[in-house]
VEXDREN-2710 file (C-alpha; in Angstrom, 1 decimal):
% VEXDREN-2710
k/r/px/py/pz
1/UNK/21.0/-18.0/32.8
2/UNK/17.3/-17.9/31.5
3/UNK/16.0/-21.1/29.9
4/UNK/12.7/-19.3/29.0
5/UNK/12.1/-17.3/25.8
6/UNK/14.7/-14.3/25.7
7/UNK/11.1/-12.2/25.9
8/UNK/8.0/-13.3/26.5
9/UNK/4.8/-10.8/25.8
10/UNK/1.4/-11.7/27.5
11/UNK/-2.0/-9.8/27.1
12/UNK/-0.3/-6.9/26.2
13/UNK/-2.6/-3.7/25.9
14/UNK/-1.3/0.1/25.4
15/UNK/-4.2/3.0/24.9
16/UNK/-3.1/6.6/25.2
17/UNK/-5.0/8.8/27.4
18/UNK/-7.4/11.1/25.0
19/UNK/-8.9/14.4/25.2
20/UNK/-11.3/15.6/28.0
21/UNK/-12.1/12.0/29.4
22/UNK/-12.4/10.6/26.0
23/UNK/-11.2/7.0/24.8
24/UNK/-7.5/7.4/23.3
25/UNK/-5.9/5.5/20.4
26/UNK/-5.6/1.6/21.0
27/UNK/-2.0/1.5/20.6
28/UNK/-1.5/-2.2/21.3
29/UNK/-4.8/-4.5/21.5
30/UNK/-3.9/-7.9/23.7
31/UNK/-0.7/-8.8/22.2
32/UNK/1.2/-12.1/23.1
33/UNK/4.1/-13.9/21.4
34/UNK/7.5/-14.9/22.3
35/UNK/10.9/-13.9/20.8
36/UNK/13.0/-17.5/21.1
37/UNK/16.6/-17.4/22.9
38/UNK/19.6/-17.1/20.0
39/UNK/17.7/-16.2/16.8
40/UNK/16.8/-13.1/14.6
41/UNK/13.3/-12.4/15.2
42/UNK/11.4/-9.8/13.3
43/UNK/8.7/-7.8/14.2
44/UNK/6.9/-6.3/11.3
45/UNK/3.9/-4.2/10.2
46/UNK/3.2/-0.9/8.6
47/UNK/3.7/2.7/10.1
48/UNK/1.5/3.1/12.9
49/UNK/1.0/-0.6/13.5
50/UNK/2.2/-0.4/17.0
51/UNK/5.9/-1.7/16.6
52/UNK/7.4/1.1/18.1
53/UNK/5.3/1.6/21.3
54/UNK/5.8/-2.2/22.3
55/UNK/9.9/-1.6/21.8
56/UNK/9.0/1.7/24.1
57/UNK/7.7/-0.5/26.5
58/UNK/10.3/-3.3/26.6
59/UNK/12.7/-0.1/27.0
60/UNK/10.9/1.5/29.7
61/UNK/10.2/4.7/28.3
62/UNK/6.3/4.0/27.7
63/UNK/3.6/2.7/30.6
64/UNK/1.4/-0.2/29.3
65/UNK/-2.1/0.0/30.1
66/UNK/-2.0/-3.9/31.0
67/UNK/-0.6/-7.1/30.8
68/UNK/3.2/-8.4/31.6
69/UNK/6.3/-8.6/29.5
70/UNK/9.6/-10.4/30.8
71/UNK/13.1/-9.8/29.0
72/UNK/15.2/-12.9/29.9
73/UNK/13.2/-13.9/32.4
74/UNK/12.9/-10.5/34.5
75/UNK/9.2/-9.0/34.8
76/UNK/9.5/-5.2/33.0
77/UNK/7.6/-4.2/36.6
78/UNK/8.7/-6.3/39.4
79/UNK/12.5/-6.6/38.5
80/UNK/12.9/-3.4/36.6
81/UNK/16.4/-3.2/37.0
82/UNK/17.4/-6.5/35.7
83/UNK/15.0/-6.3/32.9
84/UNK/16.8/-3.1/31.4
85/UNK/20.2/-4.8/31.8
86/UNK/19.1/-7.5/29.9
87/UNK/18.0/-5.8/26.8
88/UNK/19.8/-3.4/24.2
89/UNK/17.9/-0.8/22.1
90/UNK/19.1/0.7/19.1
91/UNK/16.8/3.2/18.5
92/UNK/16.1/5.0/14.8
93/UNK/17.3/7.9/15.4
94/UNK/21.5/8.8/15.6
95/UNK/21.2/10.2/19.7
96/UNK/24.4/10.9/21.5
97/UNK/26.6/14.0/22.1
98/UNK/28.4/15.0/18.9
99/UNK/31.1/17.0/20.7
100/UNK/32.1/13.3/22.2
101/UNK/34.8/10.6/20.7
102/UNK/33.2/7.2/19.9
103/UNK/35.2/5.9/23.0
104/UNK/33.9/8.4/25.3
105/UNK/30.6/7.9/24.0
106/UNK/31.1/4.3/25.2
107/UNK/32.7/5.3/28.2
108/UNK/29.8/7.3/29.3
109/UNK/27.1/5.0/28.8
110/UNK/28.8/2.1/30.7
111/UNK/28.9/4.2/33.2
112/UNK/25.3/5.1/33.3
113/UNK/24.4/1.2/33.8
114/UNK/27.0/1.3/36.4
115/UNK/29.6/-1.2/34.7
116/UNK/33.2/-1.2/36.6
117/UNK/35.7/0.6/34.7
118/UNK/37.7/-2.8/35.1
119/UNK/35.0/-4.6/33.2
120/UNK/34.4/-2.1/30.5
121/UNK/35.1/-3.1/27.1
122/UNK/34.6/-0.4/25.0
123/UNK/37.9/-1.0/22.9
124/UNK/36.4/-4.2/21.9
125/UNK/33.1/-3.0/20.9
126/UNK/34.3/-0.4/19.0
127/UNK/36.7/-3.3/17.3
128/UNK/33.3/-5.6/16.6
129/UNK/31.8/-2.7/14.8
130/UNK/34.7/-1.8/12.8
131/UNK/35.1/1.8/14.2
132/UNK/39.0/1.0/16.0
133/UNK/40.5/4.1/13.9
134/UNK/37.8/6.0/15.0
135/UNK/38.1/6.2/18.7
136/UNK/39.3/9.6/18.9
137/UNK/37.5/11.0/16.6
138/UNK/34.8/13.4/17.4
139/UNK/31.2/11.7/17.0
140/UNK/29.7/14.4/14.8
141/UNK/32.6/13.8/12.1
142/UNK/31.4/10.3/11.6
143/UNK/29.7/9.3/8.4
144/UNK/26.2/8.1/8.3
145/UNK/27.2/4.4/8.4
146/UNK/29.7/5.1/11.2
147/UNK/27.2/6.6/13.4
148/UNK/24.6/3.6/12.9
149/UNK/27.4/1.1/14.1
150/UNK/28.2/3.3/16.8
151/UNK/24.9/3.1/18.6
152/UNK/24.9/-0.5/18.1
153/UNK/27.9/-0.5/19.8
154/UNK/26.3/1.8/22.5
155/UNK/23.9/-0.5/23.3
156/UNK/25.9/-3.7/24.1
157/UNK/28.1/-1.5/26.9
158/UNK/26.2/-3.5/29.3
159/UNK/26.8/-6.9/27.7
160/UNK/23.0/-7.2/27.2
161/UNK/21.6/-11.3/25.7
162/UNK/19.2/-9.0/23.8
163/UNK/19.4/-6.9/21.6
164/UNK/16.4/-4.6/19.6
165/UNK/17.3/-2.7/16.5
166/UNK/14.5/-0.6/15.4
167/UNK/14.4/0.1/11.7
168/UNK/18.4/0.4/11.6
169/UNK/19.1/0.4/8.1
170/UNK/16.1/3.2/7.3
171/UNK/17.2/5.6/4.8
172/UNK/20.5/4.0/4.5
173/UNK/22.5/3.0/1.1
174/UNK/22.6/-0.6/-0.2
175/UNK/26.2/-0.8/0.5
176/UNK/25.9/0.5/4.2
177/UNK/22.8/-2.0/4.6
178/UNK/24.8/-5.0/3.5
179/UNK/27.3/-4.0/5.9
180/UNK/24.6/-3.6/8.8
181/UNK/23.2/-7.1/8.2
182/UNK/26.9/-8.8/8.3
183/UNK/27.2/-7.0/11.9
184/UNK/23.9/-8.5/12.7
185/UNK/24.7/-12.0/11.9
186/UNK/28.2/-11.8/14.0
187/UNK/26.5/-10.7/16.9
188/UNK/24.0/-13.4/16.7
189/UNK/26.8/-15.9/15.9
190/UNK/28.2/-14.9/19.4
191/UNK/25.2/-15.6/21.5
192/UNK/23.2/-11.9/21.3
193/UNK/19.4/-12.8/20.6
194/UNK/18.2/-9.8/17.9
195/UNK/14.8/-8.5/17.3
196/UNK/14.8/-6.4/14.2
197/UNK/11.6/-4.3/13.2
198/UNK/12.3/-3.2/9.3
199/UNK/10.1/-2.1/6.6
200/UNK/12.5/-3.5/4.2
201/UNK/10.5/-7.2/3.9
202/UNK/13.6/-8.7/1.7
203/UNK/15.8/-7.5/4.9
204/UNK/13.3/-9.6/7.2
205/UNK/13.2/-12.8/5.0
206/UNK/17.0/-12.9/4.5
207/UNK/17.9/-12.5/8.3
208/UNK/14.9/-13.7/10.3
209/UNK/14.4/-17.0/11.4
210/UNK/10.7/-16.2/13.0
211/UNK/8.4/-13.0/12.0
212/UNK/5.7/-11.1/13.9
213/UNK/3.4/-9.2/12.2
214/UNK/1.8/-6.1/14.0
215/UNK/-1.6/-4.6/12.1
216/UNK/-3.4/-2.1/14.0
217/UNK/-1.9/-2.9/17.3
218/UNK/-3.3/-6.4/16.8
219/UNK/-1.0/-9.7/16.1
220/UNK/-1.9/-10.9/13.0
221/UNK/1.0/-13.7/12.4
222/UNK/3.8/-15.5/14.5
223/UNK/5.1/-18.1/12.9
224/UNK/9.1/-19.1/11.0
225/UNK/9.4/-17.1/7.7
226/UNK/9.6/-20.5/5.9
227/UNK/5.9/-20.7/7.4
228/UNK/5.4/-17.6/6.3
229/UNK/6.2/-17.7/2.9
230/UNK/4.3/-20.7/2.0
231/UNK/1.5/-19.3/3.2
232/UNK/1.7/-17.8/-0.1
233/UNK/-0.5/-19.9/-2.6
234/UNK/-0.2/-17.8/-5.5
235/UNK/2.4/-18.0/-8.4
236/UNK/3.3/-15.9/-11.3
237/UNK/4.1/-17.5/-14.9
238/UNK/5.1/-14.9/-17.8
239/UNK/4.4/-16.4/-21.3
240/UNK/6.0/-15.0/-24.3
241/UNK/4.2/-16.6/-27.5
242/UNK/4.6/-17.1/-31.0
243/UNK/1.8/-14.6/-31.8
244/UNK/-0.1/-11.9/-30.8
245/UNK/-3.2/-12.5/-28.5
246/UNK/-6.6/-11.5/-29.5
247/UNK/-8.6/-13.1/-26.7
248/UNK/-6.6/-14.0/-22.9
249/UNK/-6.8/-17.5/-21.8
250/UNK/-9.3/-17.9/-18.9
251/UNK/-9.4/-20.9/-16.4
252/UNK/-11.0/-21.1/-12.8
253/UNK/-7.6/-21.3/-11.3
254/UNK/-6.4/-18.1/-12.9
255/UNK/-6.2/-15.7/-10.2
256/UNK/-5.1/-13.0/-13.4
257/UNK/-4.3/-13.2/-16.7
258/UNK/-2.7/-9.6/-18.8
259/UNK/-0.8/-8.5/-21.6
260/UNK/2.8/-7.1/-20.3
261/UNK/4.4/-7.0/-23.8
262/UNK/4.1/-7.9/-27.2
263/UNK/3.0/-11.2/-27.6
264/UNK/3.6/-11.6/-23.5
265/UNK/1.0/-12.4/-21.2
266/UNK/1.2/-12.9/-17.1
267/UNK/-0.9/-15.3/-15.4
268/UNK/-1.4/-15.5/-11.8
269/UNK/-2.5/-18.9/-10.3
270/UNK/-3.2/-20.7/-7.2
271/UNK/-0.8/-23.0/-6.8
272/UNK/-3.3/-25.4/-4.7
273/UNK/-5.9/-25.4/-7.9
274/UNK/-3.1/-26.3/-10.9
275/UNK/0.4/-26.4/-11.4
276/UNK/3.0/-24.9/-13.7
277/UNK/2.8/-27.6/-16.5
278/UNK/-0.8/-27.8/-16.8
279/UNK/-1.0/-24.0/-17.5
280/UNK/1.3/-24.5/-19.8
281/UNK/-0.6/-27.5/-21.6
282/UNK/-3.9/-25.3/-21.2
283/UNK/-1.9/-22.1/-23.1
284/UNK/-0.6/-24.8/-26.1
285/UNK/-3.9/-26.3/-26.4
286/UNK/-5.7/-23.2/-27.4
287/UNK/-3.0/-23.3/-30.2
288/UNK/-0.3/-21.2/-29.3
289/UNK/3.8/-22.0/-29.3
290/UNK/5.7/-20.9/-25.9
291/UNK/8.7/-18.9/-27.0
292/UNK/10.3/-18.7/-23.6
293/UNK/8.8/-19.0/-20.0
294/UNK/9.6/-17.5/-16.4
295/UNK/8.4/-17.8/-13.6
296/UNK/8.3/-15.9/-9.8
297/UNK/7.6/-17.7/-6.6
298/UNK/5.8/-16.0/-3.5
299/UNK/8.0/-14.1/-1.2
300/UNK/7.3/-12.0/1.7
301/UNK/6.1/-8.9/0.4
302/UNK/3.2/-11.6/-1.2
303/UNK/2.6/-12.6/2.2
304/UNK/2.8/-9.4/4.0
305/UNK/0.8/-7.4/1.7
306/UNK/-1.8/-10.1/1.8
307/UNK/-2.0/-10.3/5.7
308/UNK/-2.2/-6.2/6.2
309/UNK/-4.9/-6.1/3.7
310/UNK/-7.0/-8.8/5.0
311/UNK/-6.9/-7.4/8.4
312/UNK/-7.9/-3.9/7.2
313/UNK/-11.2/-5.5/5.5
314/UNK/-11.8/-7.4/8.8
315/UNK/-11.4/-4.1/11.2
END
């Protein structure tokens, strides 16, 4: 049992080979962070940011250029066997033989990991992912959601303490996404550390306790989800007024003010410089009566866009 982080990455660099001796793409640029044990950890970033490269290095599919990585305390180079036994990877692609049944898929995968027959838990895993009644069906006959769940069971045949899900809900409908969320939370409640990459920011905000953001191969944030959301200091208030607005109100703390409908204005303001009550007082001071008001707090999407756009400008 490891007492340190579930995953520890230090100074990770991956540069792909270029053509004719030229320097290739730098996919990971001195990335360092830890994944704490027992939680659900989010790994976010735009397409091409380096997330999949990092996961493939942990899975042993891509060779890093430099740096170190440990999974459950086992170095991926010095103790590759135990490192691989400590992690299960659920890929984006649906990858298994369509002519095997779900039970056979799990039995074969357990055999590849050297799990003795007496210690295999194929039926237990099928029950866990709600596929017990499909144990004898050909995998090709399963629905898309069933195939996704089977991939999760396949990644757990060797009972790894760490499970990595790479875009598990990409392209699935809302109901299936909800079912997969519930399954992930169930597995986490049983002690499995989960690392989740996703493009759905509301998914990360709902599920993850801590989030790392990678952009252009660099780690640009690694904070608790609450800390990240608190980084957004903007707030939006939408006001319905008693008459038409000829000139939009101004204030140094207003980041944006625009007309969004008949007698409706939307004000984006800096919460560090002014509060909602002061905004309303200012509008009333200009002779308007406020008929209706609604506000929107900052969310993870606001922070993500802000951080990644700042990183682009710095690059």
